[in-house]
N, C-alpha and C positions, 0 to 999 in steps of 0.2 A: 480873830487874831490878825493883827497887822503883819506885814511881811516879816516872817521869822528869820533869824540866822539859820544857816544850815551847816552842820559838820558832817562831812561825808568821809567815812573811814573805809579804806579798801585794803584787805589782805591779799596775798597772792598764793593760790594753790591750796586753799583751805577746804577740806572735805567736811561738809555739814555733819555727816554721820560720826565724825571723830571729834565732836565737841560736846561738852557737858550740857550746853544749852539746848542741844538737839537730842539729849537723852543718853549720851554715852556714860557708862557707869564709872569710868576711870579718868577720862581726860578732864582736867580741871580748867573750867572757863567761868570763874565766878563773876567776872565783870561783864561778859556777854549775858550771863543770866540776870545780872543787875539791870542791864539795859533792856532785856526782854521783859522784865517785871514792870518796867515803866512804859512799854510800848507793845508792838505787834511782832510776833515771830511768824514769818512766812515759811510754811513747811514744804512747799513744792516750788521753790524759786530756781530758775534755770539761767545759766549763762547763754547768751546768744551765739557764742562760739567758744568752745573749751580750749582756748589758747590765748596767751598773754596779749600780744599786740592787737589782733583782730577783735578779741573779746572786749578790750578797753575802748577801741575805736567805736564799736557798736554801742557801748554804754554811753560814751560821750555824745554821740550823734542821735541815739535812739533809732538807728536804722539797722536793717539786716546787713550782714556782711556782703552779700552779693549786690546790694544796692549802692555800696560805697567802695567796692573793690578791695575789701579787707580779706584777702585770700590766705595770708600766711603771716609769719612773724617778721617778714621783711616788706610788708605791703604799705604803700603810702597812705597816710590820712591827708586827703587833699584840703587845702586852705579854704576851698569854697563849700565845705561841709559845715553847716552851723552846729555848734555844740551847746550843751546846757550852760556852759560858761558864757557863751555869747548871749544867749537869751537872758541869763541872770544879770549880766553886765548892763544890758539895755534896760533892764527893769530897775536899775539903781543899786545893784549889789556890788560890793567889793569882792572880787573873785580871786582866790589865791590857791596855788597848788604847792604842797610840800610832798616830795617823793616821786615815785616812778609812775609813768603813764604810757611809756612805750610809743610815744609819738614818732612816726617815721616820716621824715621830710623836712624841708627848710623852715616850715612853720612849726615852732616848738612851744607855742603858748596856747593856741586854739581857744582864745577867749579869756584866758586867765590874765588878769592885770599883772600879777606877780608870780613868778615861779622861783621857789626858794632854794632849789638845788639842782644839780645835773642829774639826768637819768642814769640809772645803773647799767642800762643796756644800750645797744647801738641805736642811733637816731637816723642812720642812713640805710643804704641797701647792702651793707656788709653781710647781713644774715641771709641774703638771697642765695639759695643753694643750687648749684648746677644740676644736681640729680633731680630736683623738683621738675625741671624742664623735661628730662627724660621720662619721668614718671607720667607727666601729663600727656606727653606725645604718644605714649603707648597705651593710654587710658588704663594704666595699671596692669596690663597684660604681661609685660616683661619686668615685673616688679623685682623679682629675685635677682635677675641679671643686673638691674640698675643698682640694687642694694649691695651686690657683691663688691662694688667699687667704693662703698662707704667705709670710712676709717674710724669715725667717732660714733659711739653707741651710748645713748642715755641710760640704758639699763645698768651700766657699770656703777652709776651713782646710787643704785638701790641695793647694793650688796652690803653685808655687814662690815666688810673691810673699808667701805667708803665713809662710814660713820666716824666722826671724830668728836671727842668730848673736850670742851673748854679750850678750843683752838680758835683764836680770834681770826676773822677773815673779813673780806670786803663787804659781804652782804650784811654782816652785823654792824660794821662801821656805817654803812649806808642807812640802815634803819635807825641807828642812834642819831645820826644827823637829821634825817627826816623828822624824827620825833621831837628833837630839840627845836627845830625851826617851827614846827606846828605849835608847840607849847609857847614859844616866844611870841608868835602871832596872837594867840589867844590872850596872853598876858598884856600885850599892847592894846588889844581891843578892849580888855577889861578896864583900862584907863581911859577909854574913849567910847563908852557904851552908847552915847547919844548920837553917834554918827550913823551913816548909812548901814543897812544890814550887810552881813558878810556871808559868803559861802567859802568855807575852807575845806579843801580836799586833802586829807592826809593818807597817803598811799604807800604801803610798806611792801618789802620783799618777802617776808616770812609768812607762812612756814615752807615756802618754796625751797627746793634743794639748793646748795648742799646741806645735808642733814648734820649740822655741826652745832649742837646746842651748848650754851654755856653750862658750866658744872651745876649751878643751882637748879636749873630746869631739868637736867638729867637726873639729879638726886631726888627730885619730887616723885619720881616713878620707881624708886628703889623698892623691890619686893612686891610690886603690884602685878596683877594679871595683865599680860599683854596678849591680846587676841591675835591669832594668825589666820591667814586665808585658807580656804578649802581648795584642794586641787583634785577634782573628781577624775576618775580614770578616763572618762570620755570628754575631757576638757577641750581637746582639739576639735571635736565634733560640734561643740557649742559656738565656736568662733564664726563670725561673719567674715566676708572678704575684707571688710574694713579692718576688723581686728587682726587678721592675718598679715595684712600689709603693714599695719602699725607695729606689730611685733617684730617684723623683719626690719623695719626702719629703726626701731629702738634697740634691736639686737638682744631680745629677751632670752633667746636660747643660746647665746654666746657666753652667758654667765649663769651661775646657779642662783635662781631666785626662789628656791624651795628650801634652802638650808634653814632649819629652825632657829639656830643661833643668829644667823644673819637677819632673818625676819624679826626676831626679838629686838635686836639692836636698831633696826630701821624704824620699827613702830615706836619704840620707846623714845628715840630721838625726835620723831615727828610729834609725839605727844608733848614733849618738852617745848618744842618750837611753837605749837599751838598755844600753850600757856604763856610763852614769851610774848606772843602777839596779843593775847588776852590782857596781859599786864599793861601793854601800851594803851589799849582801849580804856582801861581803868584810870590811867593817869590823865588821859584826855578828858574823861568825864569829871575827874576830880578838879581839873583846872577850870572847866566850865562852872562848877559849883563855887570854887574859890573866888572867881572873878565876878560872879553874879550873872554870867552870860547864860547859864542854864535856864533862867526864867523865860527866855525867848529864843531858844535854839532847838531846832529839830535835829536829831542825830540819826544817821543812817549808817549801818554797818553791813558790809558784804565782802565777797571775794570774787575775783574775776573768773575763777573756775576751781575745780577740785584736783584730786590726785588719786590715781588707782592704787598706789602703794602695794603693788603686787597682787591685788585682788585679780582673780582670773589669770594670774601670772602676766599681768600687764603693768606698765609703768607710766608715769607722768599723766598726760591728759589727752586731748585730741579725739576722744571717743565719746559716745553718748550714754555710757553706763552711769548710774547715779553717782558713784564716787568721783567721777570726772566732771559731770555736767550739772548736777544739782549743787547749789551753793547756799551758804547761810545768808539770810537777809532779815535784818531786824530794823524796824523804824520806830523811833520814840518821839512823841510829841510833848512839848513843854506843858500843855494843859492836861496831860494825863489821858488823852483820848485813847480808848481801846487798850488801856494799860493792862498788861498781863494776859492778853488774848493771843490766839494763833489763827492763822488763815490757811486752809487746806488746799484750796483750788490752785492750779498752776499759775504762776506769774513769771515774768521775764525781767532781766536786768535792762531790757529796752524800755521798761516802764519807769526807769529813774528820771529820764528827761521830762516826760510829761508830768511826773509827780512834782519835780522841782518847779516847773512852770506853774502848776496849780498853786503851790505854796506862795509863789511870788506874785500871783494875781495876773499872770499872762494868759490872755484868752485866745489870741491869734498866733498860730505857728505855721511854719512850713511843714510839708508832709513828714511824718515820722511813723514808726511801726509799733510803738508801745501804747499802753493805756495807763492812765494815772492810777497808782496804788490807792490813793485816797478815794477816788471814784469807785474802785473795786471794793474797798472796805465798806463803803456806804450802801452797797447792794448785797443781795443774796449771792452766795457763792455760785459760780457759773460753770458752764461746760466750754469755756474758751479754749481754743487751740493755741499752744505756745510752741514756737519753733526754735531750733538751734541748727547751726550749720558747721560743717568741718570739711576743709579742703586740703590743708597742708599735708604733704608727705603720704597721701593716701592713693591718689591716682584717678579718683573719680569724685564728682560732687556727692556729698552725703548730707542728708537733712533729717533732723528728728522732728516729730510732731507728738506733743503730749496733750492729751485731752482726757479729763477725768482721771481714771486709774490706768488708762492705757498709754503705752509709749510705742510709737511706730518709727523704726529707723529705715529710711529710704537710702539705698546704696545703688547709685546709678549703674545699671547694666548687670546687677547681681541680685541675689536673693535678699529680700528685706528681713527685718526682725519685727516681731510684735510681742510685747510683754504686758501682762496685767500685774501692775505693781501691788495691788491689794492682796494678792495671793502668792506673788513671786517677787518679793522685794529684792532678792539677789539677782534677778534677771537671768535665770538659768534655763527657763522653758520657753522656747520660741514657739509662739502660737500661730505662726503665719500659715501653716498648712492644716490647722485645726478647723473642721467644717463650721462649727458654731461661732467662729471668730472671723469668718470671711467678710461679713458685712462691715465690721469695724475696720478691718485692714483696708478694704476697698475705699471706704469713706475717707480715711486719713490719707491714703495715697492720692486720692482725687484732689483733696485740699492742697496737698503739697504741689502737685503738678499744675493746679490752677494759679497758685501764688508764685511759683518759681519755674524757671526754664533751665533744667540741668545742662542741656546741650549748649545753650548760650553761655552758661557759666564756664564750661570747659574752654570754649574759644576765648572768652574774655580773660580768664585766668592765665592761659598760655601766652596770650598777647602781652599781658602785663609783665609776666616773667621775662620774656625776651627784652622788653624795654628796660626793665629794672636791672637785668644782668649787664646790659651794655653800659648803662649809666654807672653802675657799681664799678666796673672795670675802669672807666674814665676817672672816677673820683679817687680810686685807689692810686692810680698813676700820678694824679695831681696832689696826693696827700691832703685831700679836702674832706671836711666833715661838716655836718649840720648840728653838732653838739651844742647844747645851751649851757652857757657859763654865767651864772649869776655873780654879781659883785656885792661884797659887803665891806663896810668900813668899820673896823673894830673900835674906832674912837667914838662911834655913835651908838646909841642905844636902840632897842627894838622900836620904840615909838617913832624915832626919826627914820628908820629904814624899812619898817614893815607896813606902815599906814600910808594912805594916799597923801 
């Protein structure tokens, strides 16, 4: 196969377990199932960082967060970090981005020739939080004291009262624009199919909160069973220090996250937004077929991370539990290779960059931390170790290692966690002190400490926060921003404005 086109679709905060394509009995994702029937579903795919900006920076560069300084949602993605868009551009691809990518810094294209809309979130250091410095300085030891000064709590968005039905808002407007621009680009390419190959990244906000589904998606789940999380009596005893700090940061005990009616509304709204996102995937696939581009286009679907959705009475992401850290990943090849198959061994979204490079025929690259998914599919399933990192709002470096059925969560300076997902998919039973699991725990811990330096991470993270906070204050005083503003001429059609 000559250089194929690549359509890379990214959702935000989609939990793999809450999709029909991954076996959920209620959530409707017919288009993801359609895509999986034509390709490969990866059943143990992990984000390199369960948070928007650092997770996407890692995906773009194929590097671990600590290698590129992607510490938090306000961290710079440096212009000297090559991205998959840079590699593909140099290989002859037209590289285009429609939607969010959370780039922080004055470089707002990072290898994309064309960026079709403004990002929905901050592009500068506005999101650098002063309490992060206090958290890092104390190594998490004065966490509750630092958090007592925090005024905003993400847990508020996970109550029943926060759910609104059929209320239009900015995130819906953003995704509709992102979708329109992506479709327009595909239509333009359909009129010019003999030109260079393209890589279109269509990156959406949903099903990320706010949980405000349009009426038709709310109505899809009228009268269906909406599962609710379990809250065992010893829940607090199951928490790691990482969990406790995140719960304090999110304010989970400042609101009622156990109210059955509130949980029903939350989950039903989320189900609807997952189907909303699935509909977007279907329309993109339809456009590929209508334009004839499907004949030579690889389609990749994933999400930057998941959402706890009150499992374990936790919200959002930033942790290593499956609902937060495992993501949907489906890859479809135009020749039907591996169609309808699944792959069980752990893989990482760091693998996206080397996969795209292999598709493009790029043989020489600068260092990266992933492995091509194609190469992995060509081999027997392996015992590879896949890592994820989390640093924002926790107080200490945290690193996950997944190998086989085991997941080891390293929490610097505190007790780790070890789970066997084959017998404990809910991650309730920490095996770290179980004698017959000591060898597994020691092996995974040794690999983490061989590949990463947690003490250096603390120092580098804190130094970065000091620099960024100072620059943030300067930019605020100057009313300066790095926001990307694309320009379009309504007198011209897509062919004139979208193509090189």
